[in-house]
Structure formats: C-alpha cells, structure tokens
C-alpha positions, 0 to 999 in steps of 0.5 A, a space after each residue: 511503548 505506547 503511542 497516542 495519535 489525536 486527531 480533529 476529523 472535522 479538520 479536513 487535514 488532519 481526517 486525511 492524516 487520520 486516513 493515512 494512520 489508519 492505512 499503514 498496517 494495510 498498506 504495509 501488507 500490501 508492499 509485503 505481498 508485492 515483494 513476494 510476487 516480485 521475488 517470484 518472478 526473479 526466481 521463477 520466471 523470466 526476469 525480463 518479463 515483467 513491465 513496469 505497467 505489469 508490476 504497477 498493476 500488480 501492486 494496486 491489485 495487492 493493496 486494494 486486496 489489502 483494503 487500502 484507499 490509492 485515493 487518500 494515499 495521493 493526497 
C-alpha cells in the first residue's frame, strides 16, 4: 500500500502537520522504549517506587533521544 501526502510548507498549519507526520515513526520508537522501561520497572523494581514526575521525565528523555521535537507536538 502506498500513500502520498502533499503539504504546502509555506502554510504554517501544513508545516505543523508535516512535522507531525515526519515525527510519527520516532514517536512510536520513543513510546516503545518507554513501555519497555515501565515493564522493567514493574518486573524488576518495586512497582510503587515510580512517581509521576519520574515517569514524565523518563518519557521526555526517550522522546528526546529519538529526535522528536516536543514543541512541534504541542501545537
């Protein structure tokens, strides 16, 4: 299956949509890494030791490591 996406990069909304599409694969990798980290924490560590802030920091670390620009995703 093939899909062709056409963006007008001079249009700010289209540019943001292009960035979202362009970052999708990296974001999937980051979420997979985060899921694996959470699994390891639950399996090998005390499940109650992870705080929400620690989990958010780790997610942001994985997203950053995979080259995803948070600012683009937040628009």
